[in-house]
Structure formats: C-alpha cells, structure tokens
C-alpha positions in Angstrom: 28.7 -3.7 10.7 26.1 -2.8 8.1 23.7 -5.5 6.8 24.7 -6.1 3.2 23.3 -8.1 0.3 26.3 -10.1 -0.8 24.6 -12.0 -3.6 21.3 -12.0 -5.6 20.0 -15.2 -7.1 17.2 -16.2 -9.5 16.2 -19.5 -11.1 13.9 -21.1 -13.6 11.6 -24.1 -13.2 13.0 -27.4 -14.3 12.2 -31.1 -14.0 14.9 -33.7 -13.1 15.4 -37.0 -11.4 14.3 -40.6 -11.8 10.5 -41.1 -12.3 10.9 -44.9 -11.6 12.2 -44.6 -8.0 10.5 -43.9 -4.7 13.8 -42.8 -3.1 13.1 -39.3 -1.8 16.6 -38.1 -2.7 16.5 -39.4 -6.3 12.8 -39.3 -7.4 11.7 -37.0 -10.2 10.7 -33.5 -9.2 9.8 -30.1 -10.7 11.5 -27.2 -9.0 12.8 -23.7 -9.1 15.1 -24.4 -6.2 18.3 -24.0 -8.2 19.2 -20.3 -8.1 22.2 -18.7 -9.8 23.9 -15.4 -8.8 23.4 -12.4 -11.1 25.6 -9.3 -11.2 23.2 -6.9 -12.8 20.4 -5.0 -11.1 17.0 -6.6 -11.1 13.5 -5.2 -10.5 12.0 -6.4 -7.2 8.2 -6.1 -6.9 5.4 -7.5 -4.8 5.8 -11.0 -6.3 9.6 -11.2 -6.2 12.5 -10.6 -8.5 12.3 -10.2 -12.2 13.4 -13.4 -13.9 12.8 -15.7 -10.9 10.1 -18.4 -11.0 8.1 -20.6 -8.7 7.2 -24.2 -9.3 4.8 -24.9 -6.5 2.6 -21.8 -6.3 0.5 -23.4 -3.5 3.3 -23.4 -1.0 5.8 -20.8 -2.4 5.7 -17.3 -3.8 3.0 -14.7 -3.4 3.2 -11.4 -1.6 4.1 -12.9 1.8 6.9 -15.0 0.3 8.0 -12.7 -2.4 11.7 -13.0 -1.7 13.7 -15.5 0.4 16.7 -14.3 2.4 19.5 -16.5 3.9 22.4 -15.6 6.1 25.8 -15.8 4.4 27.4 -16.9 7.7 25.5 -20.2 7.6 27.5 -21.4 4.7 30.6 -21.5 6.9 28.7 -24.0 9.1 27.3 -26.0 6.3 30.6 -26.4 4.6 32.2 -27.5 7.8 29.5 -30.1 8.4 29.2 -31.2 4.7 32.4 -30.2 3.0 31.7 -32.5 0.0 28.7 -30.3 -1.0 30.7 -27.1 -1.5 27.6 -24.9 -0.7 27.6 -21.2 -1.7 25.1 -18.4 -2.3 21.8 -19.8 -3.6 22.4 -23.3 -2.2 19.3 -23.1 -0.1 17.2 -21.6 -2.9 17.4 -18.1 -1.5 17.1 -14.9 -3.6 19.2 -12.7 -1.3 22.3 -13.9 0.6 22.7 -11.5 3.5 25.9 -10.7 5.5 25.9 -9.5 9.1 22.4 -10.7 9.8 20.7 -14.0 10.7 17.6 -15.4 12.3 18.7 -14.2 15.8 19.1 -10.6 14.6 16.2 -10.2 12.2 12.7 -9.8 13.6 9.1 -10.4 12.4 7.8 -7.1 11.0 11.3 -5.5 10.5 11.2 -3.0 7.7 14.2 -2.3 5.7 15.2 0.2 3.0 17.2 -1.3 0.1 18.1 1.4 -2.4 14.7 2.5 -3.7 12.9 -0.6 -2.3 11.2 -1.1 1.0 10.6 -4.6 2.4 9.2 -6.2 5.5 10.0 -9.5 7.2 6.9 -11.6 7.0 7.9 -15.1 8.4 10.7 -17.6 8.8 11.2 -20.1 6.0 9.6 -23.4 6.9 12.0 -26.1 5.7 10.4 -28.6 3.3 11.5 -31.8 1.7 13.0 -30.0 -1.3 16.1 -29.1 0.7 16.9 -32.8 1.2 16.0 -33.6 -2.4 18.3 -30.9 -3.8 21.3 -32.1 -1.8 20.6 -35.8 -1.7 20.7 -36.0 2.1 17.6 -37.4 3.7 18.0 -35.8 7.1 19.0 -32.3 5.8 15.6 -30.7 6.1 15.3 -31.9 9.7 18.8 -30.6 10.4 17.8 -27.2 9.0 14.9 -27.0 11.4 17.0 -28.2 14.4 19.8 -25.7 13.8 17.4 -22.8 13.1 19.3 -22.0 9.9 16.1 -21.6 8.0 16.2 -18.2 6.3 13.3 -15.8 6.2 10.8 -14.3 3.8 10.2 -10.6 3.0 7.3 -8.9 1.4 8.0 -6.0 -0.9 6.2 -2.8 0.1 7.9 -0.5 -2.4 9.2 -1.9 -5.7 12.5 -0.9 -7.3 15.8 -2.1 -8.5 18.0 -4.3 -6.3 21.6 -5.4 -6.7 24.4 -7.3 -4.9 26.4 -5.0 -2.7 23.5 -2.9 -1.5 23.0 -2.3 2.2 19.8 -2.9 4.1 18.9 0.0 6.4 16.6 -0.8 9.2 13.6 1.6 9.2 11.4 0.1 11.9 11.4 -2.8 14.4 7.8 -3.1 15.8 8.4 -6.4 17.6 11.8 -6.5 19.2 10.8 -9.6 21.3 10.1 -11.7 18.2 13.2 -12.6 16.3 12.9 -15.1 13.4 14.8 -17.5 15.6 12.1 -17.3 18.3 9.3 -17.7 15.8 11.1 -20.9 14.7 11.3 -22.0 18.3 7.5 -21.7 18.6 6.9 -23.5 15.3 9.2 -26.5 16.2 8.1 -26.8 19.8 11.3 -25.4 21.4 9.1 -22.7 23.0 5.7 -24.2 23.9 4.2 -21.5 26.2 0.6 -21.0 24.9 0.7 -17.3 25.7 3.8 -16.9 23.5 2.0 -18.8 20.7 -1.0 -16.5 20.9 1.3 -13.4 21.0 3.1 -14.6 17.9 -0.2 -15.3 16.1 -1.4 -11.8 16.8 1.5 -10.1 15.1 -0.2 -8.3 12.2 2.9 -8.5 10.1 3.2 -12.4 10.4 2.2 -14.1 7.2 -1.3 -15.8 7.3 0.2 -19.2 6.2 2.6 -19.3 9.2 -0.2 -18.2 11.6 -2.4 -21.0 10.4 0.4 -23.6 10.8 1.0 -22.7 14.5 -2.7 -22.3 15.4 
C-alpha cells in the first residue's frame, strides 16, 4: 500500500489552564499543541507549514523539527485504550497524519517526495510533558515512550505545496538498519549496546539535538 498523508494540521499559540495550581494536568501553559485539520494546500518550507506556530522555540521547531509526522494507525490503539478521549488526527500535535507507515517502517535519513516537496526523516519525536498536559493523563507521556508511538520529525529539503491525500514516494533509504523504532529503543534504554549507540550517533542525517541527548 502507498504511504499517504491522510490529514494536514496547523495550530496557533494559546495560553490556558489554572495559574494557581501545581497539578501538572491542570496548570497554566502556553502551547501550540492544538492542531486542526485543513483541507486546502499549504506551503511547506524549511521551518514548517505556513500558518503553523511554535510556542517553545528552544525545544520545538527549527530545520531539524520542521514538521511532525504521526501514524494514523496509532489512533486505533489510543481509542481502544482511552475511548473517552476520542482522539483523531492532530491529537498528538502532529502536522501530518500518515497512513501505511509507522515507527517500524520509517527510517532515519529516509528521503521522500511529496508532490513538489522533498523531505528527510531527522529524528524520532521525544515525548514531553505537554502530551500528558494536553490530555489530562499524568502517565500518558510515559505510555507514549513505552509503546513507541512517538511519531517522527522531518526536515524539508525542497519547499512546495502540500495537501491531504498526497502520497509519499520513497527516494532513498541510506540506513535500513535504523528505523525510528530502533532509535527510540536506544533513547529509552531498550537497546543498550554501546556500539549501537555510537553507530546511531554517527548517522549524519540524525538531528544534532537527538545526538546530544543519547551521548
């Protein structure tokens, strides 16, 4: 089956929550985590999608984290485990919801053609506290890491228009031993062989921030 972009999402920065509480699931926060699907075509460039914003520029955004991708198939699992949340495209803050691909079938350095755009997989998404805050479930960030349903980032090598329904054509796979899932296993200690860590760190396509975190 072809890899297809089933939904495209963007969002704006907002502030919400209770400034008087220390409860991590209710405290005030500023975020662009909330993403809404759009039907029209959008320009995708080196810093992401037109109309999308980043609240925490220290940890999000930039060329190595220009666009966040998430597997559409994961929502079946999340909705089985947390049916009350009614999760759908954009629920994990992703820009692109992807069918027929997930962390086990996408690899660090993979290059794809999407219409007139060319993109490259730069790193897995490292789950942060904002996932738990968004959904009001304290253990959700840990669950994302444990299940490996993290999503992944792409850098944009050739800008252009992008739209839901487009297919992603694989152009090059330089590291067939290094799936996003395996990189996650290294990050979270499920694969602790030091030689594997060194090999991953030496992948030129791996984002510098991820390399620093596993060093």
